C-alpha positions in Angstrom: 63.8 90.5 90.2 61.1 90.3 92.6 57.6 89.0 92.7 54.2 89.9 94.2 53.8 87.2 96.3 49.9 85.1 96.3 49.2 84.5 99.6 45.2 83.1 99.2 47.3 80.7 96.0 50.2 79.7 98.2 48.0 78.8 101.0 45.5 76.7 99.1 48.0 74.4 97.5 49.7 74.0 101.3 46.3 72.6 102.4 45.4 70.8 99.8 48.8 69.4 98.9 50.2 68.1 102.1 47.7 69.0 104.8 49.8 67.7 108.0 51.9 70.3 106.5 50.5 73.4 106.3 49.4 73.1 109.6 50.0 70.0 111.7 47.8 67.3 112.8 45.4 69.5 111.0 43.5 65.5 109.7 42.3 65.9 113.2 40.8 68.9 112.4 38.9 68.2 109.2 37.7 64.6 110.3 34.2 64.6 110.9 32.1 63.9 113.9 30.5 59.5 113.6 27.9 60.5 112.7 28.8 62.5 109.9 28.6 65.7 111.9 30.7 68.9 110.9 34.5 69.3 111.4 36.3 71.1 113.9 37.8 73.1 110.8 34.8 73.3 108.8 32.1 74.9 112.2 35.3 77.3 112.6 34.8 78.6 108.8 31.4 78.4 108.5 31.4 80.3 111.7 33.2 83.4 110.2 32.4 86.2 108.1 32.6 85.3 105.3 33.9 89.5 104.6 36.3 89.3 107.4 38.0 86.0 106.1 38.8 87.6 102.3 40.1 90.7 104.2 42.3 88.4 106.3 43.9 87.1 103.4 43.9 90.2 102.0 45.5 92.8 104.9 47.7 89.7 105.2 49.3 90.1 101.0 49.2 93.4 100.7 51.3 93.6 104.0 53.6 90.3 102.4 54.3 92.3 99.4 54.9 95.2 101.2 57.9 94.1 103.2 59.0 92.4 100.7 59.7 94.9 98.5 61.7 96.6 101.6 63.1 93.4 103.4 67.3 93.4 103.4 68.6 90.0 102.5 72.0 89.7 102.7 74.6 89.0 100.1 75.8 85.3 100.1 77.2 84.4 97.2 80.3 84.1 98.8 79.2 81.6 101.6 76.7 79.8 98.3 79.7 79.3 96.8 81.6 77.4 99.0 82.0 73.8 99.3 79.8 72.2 102.4 82.8 71.0 104.1 84.7 74.2 104.6 81.5 76.0 105.8 82.6 77.9 109.9 79.6 79.1 112.1 82.5 82.1 112.1 81.5 82.3 108.1 77.6 82.1 108.6 77.8 84.8 111.5 79.4 87.2 109.0 77.9 86.7 106.2 74.4 86.7 107.8 76.1 89.8 110.1 75.4 88.4 113.5 77.4 89.6 116.3 79.1 87.2 118.8 81.0 90.0 120.9 79.2 89.2 123.7 78.0 93.1 123.8 75.1 93.9 126.6 72.6 95.3 123.5 73.0 91.9 120.7 71.6 92.4 117.0 67.9 91.6 118.6 67.7 93.6 121.5 67.8 97.9 120.7 66.8 100.4 122.5 62.4 100.6 120.9 62.4 96.3 122.6 64.0 96.7 125.5 62.9 93.0 127.0 60.3 93.1 129.6 59.0 90.4 131.8 55.7 89.2 130.9 52.6 91.2 132.9 50.1 89.8 135.2 47.6 88.0 132.5 49.7 88.1 129.5 49.7 85.4 126.8 52.9 83.0 126.4 52.4 80.1 124.9 54.6 76.6 123.4 56.4 78.7 120.6 59.8 80.3 122.6 60.2 82.7 119.2 56.7 84.2 119.9 57.2 84.7 123.6 60.6 86.1 123.3 59.2 88.6 120.5 56.1 90.6 123.1 59.0 89.7 126.1 60.7 92.6 122.8 57.8 94.2 121.8 57.5 92.9 118.1 54.1 91.7 118.7 51.2 93.4 121.3 53.1 92.5 125.0 50.1 91.3 125.9 50.3 87.7 123.8 47.1 89.0 121.8 47.9 89.5 118.4 45.8 90.7 115.0 46.8 89.1 112.2 49.1 92.2 110.4 50.9 92.2 114.0 51.7 88.8 113.3 53.2 88.6 110.0 55.4 92.6 110.6 56.2 91.1 114.5 57.6 87.7 113.4 59.3 89.4 110.5 61.3 92.3 112.1 61.8 89.9 115.2 62.3 86.5 114.1 63.5 87.6 110.1 60.7 85.4 108.7 60.9 85.6 105.3 57.8 87.6 104.9 55.9 85.2 102.1 56.8 82.1 105.0 56.1 84.8 107.8 52.0 85.6 105.9 51.5 81.6 105.2 52.4 81.1 108.8 49.8 83.8 110.4 46.8 82.8 107.7 47.1 79.6 109.3 47.9 79.9 113.1 44.7 82.7 112.7 42.8 80.1 110.8 42.8 76.8 112.8 43.6 78.5 116.3 42.3 82.0 116.5 39.4 84.3 117.2 38.2 84.7 113.5 35.0 87.3 114.2 37.7 89.1 116.5 40.4 88.8 114.4 42.0 88.1 117.2 45.1 85.5 119.0 46.1 84.5 122.0 49.9 82.7 121.6 49.4 81.4 124.6 45.8 79.8 126.3 42.4 80.4 124.8 41.1 84.0 123.9 37.7 84.3 122.9 36.5 81.8 120.2 39.9 80.9 120.0 41.9 78.1 121.1 45.3 79.7 121.2 48.7 78.2 120.3 48.7 76.4 123.9 45.9 74.1 122.3 47.6 70.8 123.0 47.9 68.4 119.2 48.1 71.3 117.0 50.2 73.5 117.1 52.1 72.3 120.3 53.4 68.8 121.2 55.8 66.6 122.4 59.0 66.7 122.1 60.3 69.7 123.2 64.1 70.2 124.0 63.6 72.8 126.7 60.2 71.8 128.2 58.2 68.6 129.6 55.9 66.6 127.5 52.2 67.6 127.8 51.5 64.7 129.5 53.4 65.5 132.5 52.5 69.2 133.5 53.7 72.5 132.3 54.5 72.0 128.9 54.7 75.3 129.0 57.4 76.8 130.9 61.3 76.0 130.2 62.5 73.3 132.3 65.7 74.8 133.9 67.3 71.1 133.9 66.5 70.9 130.6 67.3 74.0 129.1 70.9 72.7 130.8 70.7 69.5 128.8 70.5 71.5 125.5 73.4 73.9 126.8 75.5 70.3 127.6 74.8 69.4 124.1 75.5 72.1 122.3 79.0 72.8 123.9 79.8 68.5 123.5 78.6 68.3 119.7 78.4 72.0 119.1 81.2 73.1 120.4 79.0 76.3 121.6 77.7 76.4 118.5 73.9 75.5 117.8 74.4 73.9 115.0 72.4 70.7 113.3 74.5 68.4 114.4 73.7 69.4 118.5 70.0 69.9 117.3 70.7 66.4 116.5 71.4 64.9 118.4 69.3 67.2 121.3 65.9 66.7 118.8 67.1 62.5 119.6 67.1 62.7 123.1 64.2 64.4 123.0 62.3 62.4 121.5 63.7 58.9 122.6 62.8 60.0 126.2 58.8 61.0 125.0 58.9 57.2 123.4 59.9 56.0 126.2 58.0 57.1 128.9 54.4 59.1 128.0 52.2 56.4 126.7 50.5 59.6 125.1 53.4 60.9 123.6 52.3 63.3 120.5 55.5 64.3 117.8 54.6 65.6 114.1 57.9 65.8 112.6 56.3 69.1 110.8 55.2 71.3 114.0 59.5 71.1 113.6 59.2 73.8 110.4 
């Protein structure tokens, strides 16, 4: 059984019930000025064309419903009926069809999506997932996307569910995109949109592989932190990135930031 997806309803509920969940630190964006001036978010919405906003939601809703009808959902009944203590990495890999044979072309890379280094001037930002699918061409390789490109790219390239991909696409555009051109940079500013690099909204501190914004370059992976993450994966996950290895890596990054970064900005909702 499939259900028609109501993006406006879910998006509104997310903002009303838990603003910080809908968009990390959206409270700061919704705060009015000292003399009652409109908030940053209000200014953005007031400057946008209502028809374009309506088209944004309609386009995403239609595409979500289309993708939901064609999604190939893994059959994981056996996994769901297994005691949690008996679930092994191999059982998870088998249920979701994940290969670990060291092949030259892993599942996310095929002849239609070869890896290419970003061209000079291409936008890359704080989200490794978006950077990866841009490097593989699931979204435009220049890092500038429209709403449907972002939705379809994260669905195909990252296996996000259509509904979650739709919500995140809508939030990203309302919060950080150019609402006149309906374009979003996955990195630095583009047009009238701040882009995902803007610190303190979607991008924050406490990454396990990147330095905090306070220390300078917070967008490129730091080789030493990457190696530390690999070592932690081998130590705590026996080579598998699981909840235990990630918890240790996350705590390490959080503790370091709390101790060494005087303006440490860590919002756990970003981890979603």
